[in-house]
N, C-alpha and C positions, 0 to 999 in steps of 0.2 A: 461114830464118826467124830474125829477131833475138830473142834472149832477154836479159833483164836480170838482173843479180845483183850480188853484192858479192865482192870478192877476200878470201877468208877466211884464206888463208895464203900465204906467199911465201918461197922459199929463194933469196936473192939470189946466193949463191955458185954454185948449180947452175942458176939461171935458170928456175925453174918454181914453180908454186903451184897452188892450187885455188880455184875459184869456187863460191860457194854461191848458187844461183838463188833468186829471190823466191818461186817456187812450192814450194821445198823439194825433197826427194829426193836423188838421188846428187850428190855434189860433182863438178864438171867440171875435168879436168886442163887447166892453162893453161901454155903455154911462152912464153918471152920473145919468140920469133920471131913469135908471133901478134899481138903489139902493134905498132902502127904506129911507124915510125921517128920520133924526135924528140919522143916523148911523155914521156920521162924514165923514171926507175926506178918500177916498179909499187909501190904502197903498199897495205899491208893495210888493208882498210876502204873502198878505192876502189870506187865504183859503176861498173859497166861494162855494155856491151851486147856481144853476141857471137853467133856462129853455132856450131852443133855439127856435127862430122864424126867419122867413125870412122877410127882409124889402121889400120895393117896387121894388128894383132892383134885388130881388132874392138872396141877400147875407145874410149869417147867422149873427145873433147878439144875445146877451144874454138879457134875460128879467127876472124879479122877482129875482134879485140877492140878496142873503142873506149871510152875513159874517158867517163864521164858527169859533168860538173861537176867541181868541185875535189875533190881527195882528202880523205877524212875518216878519219883513222887511228882504228882501233878501240882501245879501252882495253885495255891489256895486263893479262892475268889472271895472277896468280902461280901457280906450280906447286904447287897444293894440292888436297885432295880436292874432287871435282866437286860441282856443285849437288845438293842432297838427299843428299849423301854420308852424313851422320850417320844420317838416317832409313833409308837403304838398309842400312847396317851393322846396325841394330837387327833387321833381318829375320833375320839369321843366328843370333843366339842365340835368337830367338823360335822359329825352326824347330828348333833343337837341343832346346829344351825340349819342343816338340810331338813330335819324333821319339822322345825318351826316354820320354815318357808313353805314346805308342802302342806302343812296344816292350815296355814293362812290362805293359800291359793285354792286348795281342794277340800278343805274342811275334813281332816282326818278324825275319825271317832276317837274320843278320849280313852276308850278301852284299849286302844292299840298301845298307848303309852304305858298303861297298866300291865299289858302283856309283856312288853319289853323289860319292865322292871322285874316282874315275877320270873321271867325266863332267865334274866341276868343273875338273880339271887340263886336260882336253882343251879345254874351253870357254875357259879362261884363255889357253891357247896360241893358240886361234883368234882371240881378240880382239887378242893381242899381234902376231900375224902381220898382221892387218888394219890395225892401227895403223901398223906398219912399212911396209906396202904403200902406205898413204895418203901417207906422207911421201916415198916414193920414186917415186910415180906408177906403181906396178906394179898387177897385177891384184888387185882387192879381193875379199874374202869377201862373198858376198851376205848381206844382212840376214836373209833367210829362213833361211839356214844357221845363223847365230848364234842366232836365235830357236828353231830346232829343237833345237839343242844344249842350250839352256836348258830347253826343255820336257822333254827326255829326262832331266833331272836335273842338268845342269851349271850351273843358274842361280846357285848359291852362288859358283862360280868366276867367273861373269859379273859378279856384283855387285862382287867384289874387283877384277876387271880394269877395270870402268867407273870405279871411284874411283881406283885407283892409276895407271892409264894415262891417265885423263881421256879415255876413248874411248866414244862412244855414250852419253854421260851427259847430254846437253842436248837432243837432238832429240826433240821432244814425241811425234811419231807412233811412233817406235821405242820410246820408254820406255813408252808406253801398251800397245803390243803385247807388250813384254817382261814387264811386270807382269801382264798377262793370262795369259801363258804360265807365270809363276811360280804364280799362283793355280790354274791348271789342273793343274800338276804336284803341288802340295801336296794339292789335293782328290783327285787320282787316287791319291796315296800313302795317304791316309787311308782311302779307299774300298776299295782293293785289300788293305789290311792288316786291314780289319774282317771280322767273321764273315759279313757280307753277301756278300763275294766267295766265300768257301768254300761258301756255300749257293746261289750262282748267282742271287742276287736282283736283279742289275743287269747 
């Protein structure tokens, strides 16, 4: 079945890149050998049609890639904080104030702060490895895993990774799920720290 998308990234030296489908979802690995001979150098922003197959490792890759119309280069974005970066960073001091207030009122155990720090470091590392895997065409970390790490308390590290690494910072569906997991974690923290938890009222 033919699928249409746009060449999102391309490494000319290594001869591969990634295609973003019009339907969204996982980016598809594309190798230079999948392009027909005589079509010239692949250009980022080029509209293409292709089929999907699985390689020996069970990973998806594009085959029979055909350019659609003339290449339209995408506007180059400078290496700066990602979209909504400033607003995202405001979440961190806001949570710090909330955490400090809850700790004073309800005496939150110190180990909880340690857990948030450890989970954030692990989450940042997971984003960094996924970013590296995306560039190398290697096995990617499932989005569900990244979301679970954030839900478990690693979301502060995820926010830093999203902005510093410019990774998972623009896909609308992922960001919606991510912020839902942040809200769930913060709500859980407040409820579990409150007297209601000790009384078993929820």
